[in-house]
C-alpha positions, 0 to 999 in steps of 0.5 A, a space after each residue: 806875330 810877323 815874319 819880321 821877328 825871325 830876322 835876328 834868329 836866322 844866323 844863330 839857329 838854322 832850325 828856326 828857318 823851317 818854322 818861318 814858312 808857316 808862323 805868319 799864316 797860323 790857321 789852327 792848333 796844328 798849323 805851326 810847322 811844316 818839317 822838311 822830311 816827314 812820312 810821305 806814304 801816310 794816306 787817309 783810311 790807312 790803319 796803323 798798328 794799335 788800331 788808329 785809322 787815319 782820316 786826314 792830315 790836319 797840319 803839323 804841330 811843333 816838330 811833327 806832322 799831325 793827322 786826325 785819326 779814329 782810335 778803334 779801342 777807345 772809339 774816339 777821334 784822336 790826333 796823331 803827331 808823328 815823331 820826325 825820322 831824325 829822332 826815330 833813328 836814334 835809340 837814345 833820343 827815343 828813350 829821352 822822349 819816353 822819359 819826358 812823355 812819362 812825366 807829362 802823361 802823368 799830369 792830370 789837370 782840366 786845362 792840360 790837353 791829355 796825351 794818351 800814349 807814345 806808340 810805334 808803327 813798324 813802318 812809320 815809326 813813333 807817334 804821340 796819341 793826343 786828345 783831338 781838340 775842336 775849337 780855336 787857338 787863343 791866337 785865332 780867338 784874339 784875332 776874331 775878338 780884336 781884329 783892329 788890335 785895340 786890346 781886350 778888356 782885362 776881365 776877358 783876359 783874366 777869364 782866359 789866362 787864369 786856367 792857364 796859370 792854374 795848369 802851369 803851377 800844377 805842372 811846375 809842382 810836378 817838375 814839368 816846365 812847358 818851355 814854349 807857352 804862346 797863344 798857338 799852344 792854348 786852345 779854347 773850346 765851347 762846353 756846356 759849362 762855358 769856355 774850356 781852356 787847354 794847354 797843348 804841346 807840354 814840353 814834348 815839342 821842345 824835347 823833340 826839337 832838341 832831339 833833332 838838334 842832337 841827332 843832326 849835330 846842328 848847334 842851336 843856342 835858343 829854344 822857344 818861340 820868338 816874341 814869347 821867349 824870356 831873357 834866360 832863353 835867349 842866353 841859352 841858360 837854364 829854364 825854370 817855372 819863371 820862364 813859363 810865367 814870363 811867356 804868360 805875361 807876354 800873352 797877357 800884354 798882347 791880349 791887353 795891348 793888341 800887340 806884343 811887348 817887343 817886336 822888330 828886327 832886333 827883338 833879342 836886344 829889346 828883350 834883354 835891355 828894355 822894359 815894355 812900354 806901359 799899356 795906356 788902356 789899363 790901370 797902373 796896378 795892372 801895368 805893375 803886375 805885367 812889369 813884375 812878371 816880365 822882369 829880366 831875372 826869373 827870381 824877380 818875377 812872381 812866386 807863381 803864375 797864379 800870383 801873377 794873375 791874382 795881381 792882375 785880378 786885383 787891378 780890375 776896376 769896378 766902373 763908378 756907379 751911375 748918377 742916382 735915378 729917381 726911385 720908382 714904384 714897385 711893379 704892379 705885378 710883383 714885389 721887386 723893387 728896382 735896384 738902387 744905383 750903388 748896387 749895380 757895380 756890386 752885382 757886376 763884380 759879384 758875377 765876375 767873381 762867379 765866372 772866376 770860381 771865386 766863391 767867397 769873394 762873390 758872396 761878399 759882393 752879393 752880401 754887400 748888395 743885399 745890405 743895400 737892396 734886401 728886396 732885389 731878387 737877383 741878389 739872392 740868385 747870385 748868393 745861391 750860385 756862390 753857395 752852390 759854386 755855379 758860375 752862371 745862374 743858367 747852371 742852376 738847371 743842372 744842379 744835382 739837388 732841388 734848387 727850389 729847396 734852398 732859402 735863397 731861391 725861395 727869397 728870390 721867388 718872393 721878391 721877383 716880378 712876374 717876368 723874372 719869377 717865370 724865369 726862376 720857376 722855369 729853372 726850377 722845373 728843368 732842375 727837377 726834370 734833370 734830377 728825375 733823370 739823374 737820381 741813382 739809388 744806393 748800390 745801383 750798378 753800372 758796367 763798363 766794358 774795357 778791352 773786352 773785360 767788364 768793370 762793374 761799379 756800384 753807386 755810393 750816394 753822398 751822405 754823413 757817417 761816423 768814421 773810425 770806431 767807438 770806444 766800446 769796440 773790441 780791439 779798437 786801435 788808438 788811430 781809429 778816432 771816432 768822428 763825423 764825416 760828410 761826403 758831399 758828392 756821391 761816387 762809383 766804386 768797383 763792385 770787387 777788387 780789381 781782378 787779374 783779368 782787369 789788370 791784364 786788360 790794361 797792363 798786359 800781364 798780372 804780377 799776382 802770386 796766386 793764379 788759376 782763375 781770372 776772377 782772382 784779385 790782382 795782388 803784389 801791386 804797390 801803390 805806385 803800380 796802381 798809379 801807373 794802372 790808373 794813368 793807362 786806364 784814364 788814357 784809354 778815354 773809356 770813363 763816362 763823360 765828366 768822370 775819371 778813374 781814381 783810388 778811393 779816399 780813405 773816407 770814401 772806402 770806409 763809407 762804402 764798406 759800412 754801407 750804412 752799418 755801425 758794427 765792426 763788420 758790414 755783416 755784423 760783429 763776428 768773423 771767423 772766415 765764414 763771411 770773408 776770406 781771412 785767417 779763421 784761426 784767429 776769430 773776432 767776436 766768437 771763440 769758434 775758429 773757422 777756415 784759413 785758406 792761405 790764398 786768395 779766392 774769386 772776388 764774388 765768393 762771399 756775400 756782398 754788403 748792402 750796396 752790392 760791394 764784395 770783399 770789403 773785408 778780407 781777401 786782399 788789402 786795398 790801396 787808398 788815395 790818402 797819405 796816412 796820418 792822424 784823424 781829426 777830432 771834430 767833424 769834417 767834410 770830404 777829407 783826403 787825408 794828410 797833406 804829406 807822409 811816408 806811407 799810404 793808407 791800405 784798407 780792408 784786411 786780407 786772406 792772411 790777416 786775423 779777423 780783427 784786422 779786417 774790421 771796417 775801422 781798422 787802418 793799415 798803412 805801408 810804403 807806396 812801393 810795397 808789394 805783397 801777395 795780400 796787397 790789391 786795389 779797388 777803383 773809384 769813378 769820380 767827377 773829373 774836376 
């Protein structure tokens, strides 16, 4: 990007001038803007209200100076972006910003950089608390990988942009548009599983910019960054998901060609009137995909960003096979035959699919290679990676089950020569060592301390069980279809329902009807309230690495409730208020009436189940993740409920319910906004995908 691009804007949009100083010397993620007026009294080691200790100024994001800081409560590094004073002085503008922040804060995608909070300091005003990123922008990456501007290979471009497309489609599905997609807003960092791609400044930069314009009463007809703006942005027209797609296509073009599709002193005219020149170095199919995504009208572009990247991926050309080589004899030390010449392209394509997490396509490539070379060990390793959904064979080491038990691994060992066999055996040994460290027994306890309150979790291992109730179970309901469910991954479940002290530690106060003990379960919370609780809890950054807090799925809830049992309750076949807090006047499996307390009890008042979980029956109902819907009739794996609905699932029965409604299989459902003194919640801790 050059300063030349800004010439056409200076007369139309005075606010553009304040960008011009630094856009040509962009060094890192935060060095995109130096505002004319910012808090000047901020100093290193200063602690702001909320416990944020400033470390150093790291530049500025769009429309706001940015500091690196230490978050005392979360014990982590964060980036603080200060809202310009022009906005902070106007209550209406801050309220608009709050509403935008609320929508963006709710986004939960691995390729969207999280924004933890919108805070206020009495002296320095409002600031955003963001994840601190350590790595490089896509701009810096492009300049490092392609210093001469010749363009990058299509496979590398797809690896970078597919996560961006996925994140944008996810945001668009949640009615959030970025409005300023550009390489400086895409961040790359190295992780144990490869390169992580994250989008920053999701909509908030443009919200702040527009707030400044309204506050200063300076007219501006355009928004976005020159070079990446769609025709509708130049017109000042309504922006849609297609606007972000256009910018993504500009980035793809820039990475492939080594330059932007349009440049010069009159870029607006070029964008509005002309089509970009085809890129000579890529195929006609790739150029066609780019032309569609760069169409002048939004309704002429692809239906989604992923449709665009999929069209580009379909244009990947596998190199022609090399000329046939004389057949070699097997190695003396092993049984591996050299791969026939026509296998190499299939292997290459299979590994490209693995890198893109396209498991079925990878399997097809390796299967085809297997038909041509059934004694070629790497084919079996590729098939195993696709089966286990691993992007590289090196990731076999970290798999949570013994890789040596899988048939494809055994075949790879059988056909490998000595050198490759040693490599595979090394993977297997490291894998066994990893498993020994990671094996967790059912019911094993993990305690997290959050804002001074303990959150104890119990481990629920992967497994298969019969969900619902058998036809012989007394008082079973028609919606309790008995069917087999497999949960392929274990998870942590809170040992008790969320207590009032837990809720208060995150939300500040408890809405509960019953009081008197901090160990009482929180109640009078809706499913929607629970989503707000989860957002704040996940925003604290206190979950173990690789995990996030969630509501359990209905299948996870019943699996954990049963803990290996098949009886109506996890403690047997009768209940009258003696083993769980329910309405004992209406017992189950016995004619003997029991207690009816007419209120909640401390969460550990009754015996736990085999996995150490309390109150899975009675006390308070517990919201689940799922929409309510009919069960399938056959076996399923990792079900997440109906795709849509009007009611959410709520399980376990409560202090006010008859005993029959507290059975392991009994299904409650209600409107997500419903609040009642019998409605509570229990958290799960699951892998962050």
